[in-house]
A tleap script that builds the chain and sets N, CA, C and O, in Angstrom:
source leaprc.protein.ff14SB
mol = sequence {
  NMET TYR ARG ALA VAL HIE TYR LEU SER ASP
  GLY ASP VAL THR ILE ALA LEU LEU GLY SER
  LEU ILE VAL PRO SER ALA PRO ALA PHE VAL
  ARG TYR GLY GLY PHE TYR GLY VAL GLU SER
  ILE GLN THR LEU ALA VAL ALA TRP PHE ILE
  PHE ILE MET ALA HIE ALA SER ALA TRP THR
  ALA ALA TYR ALA SER SER HIE LEU LEU THR
  ALA SER ALA PHE ASP TYR GLN LYS TYR SER
  GLN PHE LYS VAL ILE CPHE
}
set mol.1.N position { 118.149 47.547 54.423 }
set mol.1.CA position { 117.433 47.757 55.656 }
set mol.1.C position { 116.466 48.925 55.504 }
set mol.1.O position { 115.304 48.840 55.902 }
set mol.2.N position { 116.954 50.005 54.928 }
set mol.2.CA position { 116.109 51.189 54.771 }
set mol.2.C position { 114.875 50.865 53.943 }
set mol.2.O position { 113.763 51.257 54.297 }
set mol.3.N position { 115.071 50.156 52.852 }
set mol.3.CA position { 113.942 49.855 51.958 }
set mol.3.C position { 112.925 48.952 52.641 }
set mol.3.O position { 111.722 49.126 52.448 }
set mol.4.N position { 113.383 48.001 53.427 }
set mol.4.CA position { 112.464 47.096 54.113 }
set mol.4.C position { 111.628 47.845 55.150 }
set mol.4.O position { 110.412 47.664 55.219 }
set mol.5.N position { 112.272 48.678 55.949 }
set mol.5.CA position { 111.533 49.441 56.959 }
set mol.5.C position { 110.642 50.485 56.289 }
set mol.5.O position { 109.538 50.749 56.766 }
set mol.6.N position { 111.094 51.067 55.214 }
set mol.6.CA position { 110.282 52.032 54.479 }
set mol.6.C position { 109.013 51.373 53.954 }
set mol.6.O position { 107.935 51.964 54.005 }
set mol.7.N position { 109.142 50.155 53.453 }
set mol.7.CA position { 107.978 49.424 52.957 }
set mol.7.C position { 107.039 49.054 54.102 }
set mol.7.O position { 105.824 49.217 53.983 }
set mol.8.N position { 107.590 48.558 55.211 }
set mol.8.CA position { 106.767 48.138 56.347 }
set mol.8.C position { 106.091 49.303 57.054 }
set mol.8.O position { 105.047 49.119 57.680 }
set mol.9.N position { 106.662 50.490 56.967 }
set mol.9.CA position { 106.083 51.658 57.641 }
set mol.9.C position { 105.179 52.468 56.724 }
set mol.9.O position { 104.869 53.622 57.019 }
set mol.10.N position { 104.755 51.872 55.613 }
set mol.10.CA position { 103.857 52.541 54.658 }
set mol.10.C position { 104.450 53.837 54.109 }
set mol.10.O position { 103.736 54.825 53.936 }
set mol.11.N position { 105.734 53.832 53.841 }
set mol.11.CA position { 106.383 54.963 53.193 }
set mol.11.C position { 106.823 56.090 54.101 }
set mol.11.O position { 107.140 57.176 53.615 }
set mol.12.N position { 106.853 55.865 55.415 }
set mol.12.CA position { 107.288 56.919 56.345 }
set mol.12.C position { 108.815 56.979 56.365 }
set mol.12.O position { 109.480 56.048 56.820 }
set mol.13.N position { 109.355 58.082 55.867 }
set mol.13.CA position { 110.810 58.234 55.751 }
set mol.13.C position { 111.463 58.347 57.126 }
set mol.13.O position { 112.559 57.823 57.329 }
set mol.14.N position { 110.814 59.018 58.066 }
set mol.14.CA position { 111.394 59.206 59.402 }
set mol.14.C position { 111.600 57.867 60.100 }
set mol.14.O position { 112.660 57.621 60.676 }
set mol.15.N position { 110.602 57.013 60.050 }
set mol.15.CA position { 110.717 55.703 60.688 }
set mol.15.C position { 111.793 54.870 59.992 }
set mol.15.O position { 112.552 54.165 60.656 }
set mol.16.N position { 111.864 54.943 58.682 }
set mol.16.CA position { 112.876 54.182 57.940 }
set mol.16.C position { 114.291 54.639 58.298 }
set mol.16.O position { 115.184 53.809 58.469 }
set mol.17.N position { 114.501 55.948 58.411 }
set mol.17.CA position { 115.822 56.456 58.785 }
set mol.17.C position { 116.176 56.075 60.222 }
set mol.17.O position { 117.304 55.672 60.505 }
set mol.18.N position { 115.209 56.204 61.120 }
set mol.18.CA position { 115.452 55.859 62.517 }
set mol.18.C position { 115.770 54.374 62.661 }
set mol.18.O position { 116.681 53.998 63.398 }
set mol.19.N position { 115.011 53.525 61.950 }
set mol.19.CA position { 115.283 52.086 61.986 }
set mol.19.C position { 116.643 51.746 61.421 }
set mol.19.O position { 117.316 50.839 61.912 }
set mol.20.N position { 117.052 52.463 60.395 }
set mol.20.CA position { 118.369 52.227 59.798 }
set mol.20.C position { 119.505 52.633 60.724 }
set mol.20.O position { 120.616 52.120 60.591 }
set mol.21.N position { 119.255 53.532 61.649 }
set mol.21.CA position { 120.271 53.935 62.621 }
set mol.21.C position { 120.265 53.056 63.865 }
set mol.21.O position { 121.311 52.834 64.475 }
set mol.22.N position { 119.100 52.559 64.241 }
set mol.22.CA position { 118.993 51.768 65.469 }
set mol.22.C position { 119.546 50.367 65.286 }
set mol.22.O position { 120.241 49.863 66.168 }
set mol.23.N position { 119.257 49.734 64.176 }
set mol.23.CA position { 119.671 48.341 63.967 }
set mol.23.C position { 121.192 48.162 64.027 }
set mol.23.O position { 121.645 47.217 64.673 }
set mol.24.N position { 121.998 49.004 63.399 }
set mol.24.CA position { 123.457 48.803 63.500 }
set mol.24.C position { 124.022 49.043 64.901 }
set mol.24.O position { 125.143 48.623 65.186 }
set mol.25.N position { 123.279 49.699 65.769 }
set mol.25.CA position { 123.783 49.940 67.122 }
set mol.25.C position { 123.547 48.756 68.050 }
set mol.25.O position { 123.979 48.800 69.202 }
set mol.26.N position { 122.882 47.704 67.597 }
set mol.26.CA position { 122.579 46.557 68.454 }
set mol.26.C position { 123.825 45.874 69.024 }
set mol.26.O position { 123.829 45.560 70.214 }
set mol.27.N position { 124.879 45.628 68.244 }
set mol.27.CA position { 126.062 44.994 68.848 }
set mol.27.C position { 126.693 45.836 69.959 }
set mol.27.O position { 127.164 45.287 70.956 }
set mol.28.N position { 126.707 47.126 69.804 }
set mol.28.CA position { 127.252 47.986 70.868 }
set mol.28.C position { 126.368 47.940 72.110 }
set mol.28.O position { 126.871 47.970 73.233 }
set mol.29.N position { 125.061 47.868 71.912 }
set mol.29.CA position { 124.137 47.770 73.039 }
set mol.29.C position { 124.396 46.499 73.838 }
set mol.29.O position { 124.443 46.532 75.068 }
set mol.30.N position { 124.560 45.394 73.146 }
set mol.30.CA position { 124.799 44.122 73.820 }
set mol.30.C position { 126.161 44.126 74.514 }
set mol.30.O position { 126.288 43.649 75.641 }
set mol.31.N position { 127.172 44.662 73.843 }
set mol.31.CA position { 128.527 44.666 74.401 }
set mol.31.C position { 128.628 45.534 75.651 }
set mol.31.O position { 129.178 45.099 76.663 }
set mol.32.N position { 128.108 46.740 75.591 }
set mol.32.CA position { 128.235 47.665 76.712 }
set mol.32.C position { 127.151 47.487 77.759 }
set mol.32.O position { 127.228 48.082 78.834 }
set mol.33.N position { 126.147 46.683 77.466 }
set mol.33.CA position { 125.098 46.432 78.451 }
set mol.33.C position { 125.627 45.781 79.708 }
set mol.33.O position { 125.165 46.083 80.808 }
set mol.34.N position { 126.590 44.891 79.558 }
set mol.34.CA position { 127.176 44.226 80.716 }
set mol.34.C position { 127.987 45.157 81.594 }
set mol.34.O position { 128.072 44.955 82.805 }
set mol.35.N position { 128.583 46.172 80.996 }
set mol.35.CA position { 129.374 47.125 81.773 }
set mol.35.C position { 128.511 48.005 82.666 }
set mol.35.O position { 128.919 48.368 83.769 }
set mol.36.N position { 127.332 48.344 82.195 }
set mol.36.CA position { 126.473 49.274 82.926 }
set mol.36.C position { 125.362 48.580 83.695 }
set mol.36.O position { 124.539 49.249 84.321 }
set mol.37.N position { 125.319 47.275 83.662 }
set mol.37.CA position { 124.341 46.537 84.441 }
set mol.37.C position { 122.968 46.455 83.809 }
set mol.37.O position { 122.021 46.020 84.465 }
set mol.38.N position { 122.832 46.851 82.573 }
set mol.38.CA position { 121.554 46.751 81.885 }
set mol.38.C position { 121.666 45.591 80.913 }
set mol.38.O position { 122.442 45.643 79.958 }
set mol.39.N position { 120.913 44.575 81.150 }
set mol.39.CA position { 120.985 43.388 80.316 }
set mol.39.C position { 119.939 43.458 79.209 }
set mol.39.O position { 118.881 44.066 79.373 }
set mol.40.N position { 120.239 42.850 78.123 }
set mol.40.CA position { 119.361 42.880 76.957 }
set mol.40.C position { 118.009 42.251 77.242 }
set mol.40.O position { 116.987 42.743 76.763 }
set mol.41.N position { 117.986 41.183 78.008 }
set mol.41.CA position { 116.731 40.500 78.281 }
set mol.41.C position { 115.821 41.354 79.167 }
set mol.41.O position { 114.598 41.281 79.051 }
set mol.42.N position { 116.412 42.160 80.050 }
set mol.42.CA position { 115.614 43.068 80.865 }
set mol.42.C position { 114.995 44.155 79.995 }
set mol.42.O position { 113.841 44.531 80.200 }
set mol.43.N position { 115.741 44.652 79.044 }
set mol.43.CA position { 115.217 45.651 78.119 }
set mol.43.C position { 114.074 45.064 77.298 }
set mol.43.O position { 113.070 45.733 77.057 }
set mol.44.N position { 114.227 43.823 76.873 }
set mol.44.CA position { 113.158 43.148 76.147 }
set mol.44.C position { 111.905 43.029 77.005 }
set mol.44.O position { 110.801 43.278 76.520 }
set mol.45.N position { 112.058 42.655 78.262 }
set mol.45.CA position { 110.900 42.512 79.148 }
set mol.45.C position { 110.187 43.844 79.351 }
set mol.45.O position { 108.957 43.888 79.337 }
set mol.46.N position { 110.929 44.920 79.537 }
set mol.46.CA position { 110.315 46.238 79.705 }
set mol.46.C position { 109.590 46.664 78.431 }
set mol.46.O position { 108.475 47.182 78.491 }
set mol.47.N position { 110.220 46.446 77.284 }
set mol.47.CA position { 109.572 46.789 76.019 }
set mol.47.C position { 108.311 45.964 75.809 }
set mol.47.O position { 107.330 46.463 75.257 }
set mol.48.N position { 108.327 44.715 76.241 }
set mol.48.CA position { 107.157 43.853 76.108 }
set mol.48.C position { 106.017 44.363 76.988 }
set mol.48.O position { 104.865 44.373 76.554 }
set mol.49.N position { 106.322 44.790 78.225 }
set mol.49.CA position { 105.286 45.336 79.103 }
set mol.49.C position { 104.694 46.631 78.531 }
set mol.49.O position { 103.489 46.860 78.638 }
set mol.50.N position { 105.520 47.460 77.938 }
set mol.50.CA position { 105.007 48.679 77.304 }
set mol.50.C position { 104.106 48.315 76.133 }
set mol.50.O position { 103.062 48.936 75.938 }
set mol.51.N position { 104.500 47.315 75.353 }
set mol.51.CA position { 103.670 46.838 74.252 }
set mol.51.C position { 102.325 46.322 74.764 }
set mol.51.O position { 101.284 46.593 74.166 }
set mol.52.N position { 102.350 45.582 75.867 }
set mol.52.CA position { 101.115 45.053 76.452 }
set mol.52.C position { 100.214 46.194 76.908 }
set mol.52.O position { 99.007 46.162 76.670 }
set mol.53.N position { 100.787 47.198 77.558 }
set mol.53.CA position { 99.973 48.336 78.015 }
set mol.53.C position { 99.348 49.083 76.847 }
set mol.53.O position { 98.220 49.566 76.948 }
set mol.54.N position { 100.069 49.180 75.749 }
set mol.54.CA position { 99.562 49.917 74.594 }
set mol.54.C position { 98.442 49.177 73.888 }
set mol.54.O position { 97.560 49.812 73.310 }
set mol.55.N position { 98.453 47.852 73.918 }
set mol.55.CA position { 97.487 47.079 73.143 }
set mol.55.C position { 96.443 46.346 73.975 }
set mol.55.O position { 95.549 45.720 73.406 }
set mol.56.N position { 96.524 46.400 75.285 }
set mol.56.CA position { 95.640 45.595 76.134 }
set mol.56.C position { 94.166 45.941 75.975 }
set mol.56.O position { 93.314 45.068 76.143 }
set mol.57.N position { 93.849 47.170 75.661 }
set mol.57.CA position { 92.434 47.541 75.540 }
set mol.57.C position { 91.762 46.879 74.340 }
set mol.57.O position { 90.541 46.723 74.331 }
set mol.58.N position { 92.527 46.492 73.340 }
set mol.58.CA position { 91.963 45.841 72.155 }
set mol.58.C position { 91.986 44.318 72.261 }
set mol.58.O position { 91.427 43.639 71.400 }
set mol.59.N position { 92.615 43.772 73.287 }
set mol.59.CA position { 92.745 42.335 73.443 }
set mol.59.C position { 91.686 41.797 74.397 }
set mol.59.O position { 91.095 42.550 75.171 }
set mol.60.N position { 91.453 40.497 74.335 }
set mol.60.CA position { 90.601 39.853 75.330 }
set mol.60.C position { 91.387 39.728 76.631 }
set mol.60.O position { 92.614 39.830 76.641 }
set mol.61.N position { 90.675 39.508 77.715 }
set mol.61.CA position { 91.337 39.407 79.012 }
set mol.61.C position { 92.281 38.205 79.066 }
set mol.61.O position { 93.363 38.291 79.648 }
set mol.62.N position { 91.881 37.104 78.471 }
set mol.62.CA position { 92.723 35.900 78.488 }
set mol.62.C position { 94.003 36.117 77.682 }
set mol.62.O position { 95.078 35.681 78.093 }
set mol.63.N position { 93.890 36.785 76.541 }
set mol.63.CA position { 95.060 37.029 75.703 }
set mol.63.C position { 96.032 37.988 76.397 }
set mol.63.O position { 97.243 37.768 76.380 }
set mol.64.N position { 95.500 39.045 77.002 }
set mol.64.CA position { 96.354 39.998 77.720 }
set mol.64.C position { 97.007 39.328 78.928 }
set mol.64.O position { 98.179 39.571 79.213 }
set mol.65.N position { 96.261 38.493 79.631 }
set mol.65.CA position { 96.822 37.789 80.791 }
set mol.65.C position { 97.930 36.828 80.384 }
set mol.65.O position { 98.932 36.693 81.086 }
set mol.66.N position { 97.748 36.163 79.251 }
set mol.66.CA position { 98.801 35.247 78.802 }
set mol.66.C position { 100.082 36.000 78.457 }
set mol.66.O position { 101.179 35.508 78.722 }
set mol.67.N position { 99.951 37.185 77.871 }
set mol.67.CA position { 101.135 38.004 77.592 }
set mol.67.C position { 101.785 38.471 78.892 }
set mol.67.O position { 103.010 38.446 79.014 }
set mol.68.N position { 100.984 38.894 79.856 }
set mol.68.CA position { 101.537 39.349 81.130 }
set mol.68.C position { 102.272 38.224 81.856 }
set mol.68.O position { 103.351 38.440 82.409 }
set mol.69.N position { 101.696 37.039 81.855 }
set mol.69.CA position { 102.351 35.907 82.516 }
set mol.69.C position { 103.659 35.531 81.819 }
set mol.69.O position { 104.661 35.239 82.472 }
set mol.70.N position { 103.634 35.541 80.505 }
set mol.70.CA position { 104.838 35.173 79.767 }
set mol.70.C position { 105.935 36.222 79.925 }
set mol.70.O position { 107.103 35.878 80.106 }
set mol.71.N position { 105.568 37.489 79.857 }
set mol.71.CA position { 106.566 38.553 79.993 }
set mol.71.C position { 107.149 38.608 81.394 }
set mol.71.O position { 108.316 38.962 81.567 }
set mol.72.N position { 106.350 38.262 82.396 }
set mol.72.CA position { 106.863 38.299 83.765 }
set mol.72.C position { 107.596 37.020 84.152 }
set mol.72.O position { 108.091 36.919 85.274 }
set mol.73.N position { 107.680 36.050 83.261 }
set mol.73.CA position { 108.361 34.785 83.562 }
set mol.73.C position { 109.875 34.898 83.476 }
set mol.73.O position { 110.580 33.992 83.921 }
set mol.74.N position { 110.393 35.988 82.914 }
set mol.74.CA position { 111.843 36.146 82.817 }
set mol.74.C position { 112.415 36.424 84.196 }
set mol.74.O position { 111.931 37.295 84.919 }
set mol.75.N position { 113.437 35.685 84.547 }
set mol.75.CA position { 114.052 35.807 85.863 }
set mol.75.C position { 115.530 36.114 85.683 }
set mol.75.O position { 116.260 35.340 85.064 }
set mol.76.N position { 115.963 37.228 86.217 }
set mol.76.CA position { 117.375 37.613 86.149 }
set mol.76.C position { 118.131 36.896 87.257 }
set mol.76.O position { 117.717 36.908 88.416 }
set mol.77.N position { 119.246 36.270 86.884 }
set mol.77.CA position { 120.057 35.591 87.869 }
set mol.77.C position { 121.434 36.230 87.945 }
set mol.77.O position { 121.858 36.946 87.038 }
set mol.78.N position { 122.107 35.960 89.022 }
set mol.78.CA position { 123.443 36.493 89.239 }
set mol.78.C position { 124.397 36.013 88.152 }
set mol.78.O position { 124.236 34.919 87.611 }
set mol.79.N position { 125.370 36.823 87.844 }
set mol.79.CA position { 126.409 36.550 86.854 }
set mol.79.C position { 125.859 36.519 85.426 }
set mol.79.O position { 126.360 35.782 84.577 }
set mol.80.N position { 124.846 37.308 85.174 }
set mol.80.CA position { 124.300 37.488 83.836 }
set mol.80.C position { 123.794 36.202 83.192 }
set mol.80.O position { 123.861 36.046 81.973 }
set mol.81.N position { 123.298 35.303 83.994 }
set mol.81.CA position { 122.692 34.090 83.452 }
set mol.81.C position { 121.187 34.238 83.598 }
set mol.81.O position { 120.705 34.648 84.654 }
set mol.82.N position { 120.451 33.913 82.566 }
set mol.82.CA position { 119.010 34.076 82.567 }
set mol.82.C position { 118.338 32.722 82.447 }
set mol.82.O position { 118.863 31.797 81.827 }
set mol.83.N position { 117.209 32.630 83.031 }
set mol.83.CA position { 116.391 31.452 82.836 }
set mol.83.C position { 114.942 31.911 82.737 }
set mol.83.O position { 114.585 32.986 83.220 }
set mol.84.N position { 114.142 31.114 82.127 }
set mol.84.CA position { 112.718 31.383 82.039 }
set mol.84.C position { 112.020 30.414 82.982 }
set mol.84.O position { 112.248 29.206 82.917 }
set mol.85.N position { 111.181 30.933 83.845 }
set mol.85.CA position { 110.490 30.118 84.838 }
set mol.85.C position { 109.163 29.659 84.254 }
set mol.85.O position { 108.343 30.481 83.846 }
set mol.86.N position { 108.953 28.376 84.215 }
set mol.86.CA position { 107.657 27.814 83.788 }
set mol.86.C position { 107.304 26.649 84.657 }
set mol.86.O position { 106.255 26.034 84.468 }
savepdb mol mol.pdb
quit
């Protein structure tokens, strides 16, 4: 894992170490997410909106709008069941 992230980050050791620590914590995030009311799909949607805000100035309006529509299509339902509205 470290070598792959190190290669993808153009040799940045800090990013490689951080990635090596974050990836193994994913099962704990999913397991304890239900206890605290934070669902994984909601975290994904928030991260996607932050990604859109960071890159929207370099995108065309149609491309940015398609990302916004797709990211906002996630619908949280009761009892931790998710569906995508289309």
